[in-house]
N, C-alpha and C positions, 0 to 999 in steps of 0.2 A: 732491456735492462742489461747493463754491463755487469756480468757475473763476477768479473775480476774485482769489482769494488766490495763484494761481500767478503770482507777480510777478518771478521771477528765472530768467534764461536759463542753462541748464546744458548741458553736453555729456557724453554717455555714451560710454565707449570700452570695447571688449572686448579682454581679453588674449588674444594668439595667439602660438603658438611656430612659428618658421620655421627651416629648416635653413640654416646658413651654408656657405659654399664648402668649408670644411675639415671638414665633417661634424658640427660642433657645433650647438647650438641658440641662437637668439636670441629673446628676448621682445620682441614688438612690440605696439602698441596700435592697434586699427582703430576708426574712427568707427562707432558704432552708431546714435546719435540725437542731435539737438539739441532740447531740450525746455524747456517752461515748468515751473518748480517752486516749491514753498513750503518755506522753511527754518523749522523749529520746534525748540524745546527745545535750544538750543545751550548747551554748557557748555565750559569750558576748564580745563586743568591744566598744570602744568610739572613737569618731572623732570630729573634729572642722568643722562645716558647717556654712557659713555665720557669722563667728565670735561667733558662739554659740556651746557649748559642747553638743554633742548628743550621747546618748548611744543606742546601738542596741543589740538585743538578737536574736540569730539564734536557731531554734529548729527543730527537726524531730518528727512529730506527727503522731501516728498510730491510724487508725480508722478501724472499719469493712468495708469490701469491698463495694464500691459504684461506679457507673459509672457516676454520675451526678456532680461530683466535678472536677472543672478545674481551670485554673489560672485567671478566671474572678471572683473567689470567694475569700472570706476572712474569717478568723476564729476569734471568739472572746472568750476570756477566762480571767476571773477575772479582767475585766475592760480594758484589753489590746487588741489591734487589731493586728492580725498577717496577713501579706501579703503572699500569696502563691507564692513561687518561683519555685517549681517543684511539680508535682503530680506523684507519682511512684506507680502504682498498682501492686499487686501480680498477674501477668499474668497466672501463672501456676495453683496455688491452688485457686485463687480468694477468699482468706480469708481476706485480709487486703489492705489498701491503706496507704502508707507513704506520708506525706506532708512535704516538706522542706519549712519552713516558717521563716520570719523575722518580728521583731516588732521594733518600735522606729523610723522608717523612715518617715511614713506618716500614713494616716487613712485607709490604706488598698488598 
């Protein structure tokens, strides 16, 4: 993998659930890592949801190989929250992980 292509700083957070004082559950996000990444194959679309125009962006984001990233994680970059749709590790060479992500739908 060409590490020079990893030119964007991203933050990975993992979804966790904690109990609140009233016995309910609260979803929180815990920092997993801050890494260098490469954004590839970015596309965009717009749709109407609940009478509101919503824009979404889909991206393939490549990181150095890690085993601790899964679909309970989200990625933050330049104020945007990317939800992980798929985690595609390089099984043979273990050099990289490709993340298929979407932003604009929710907070991750």
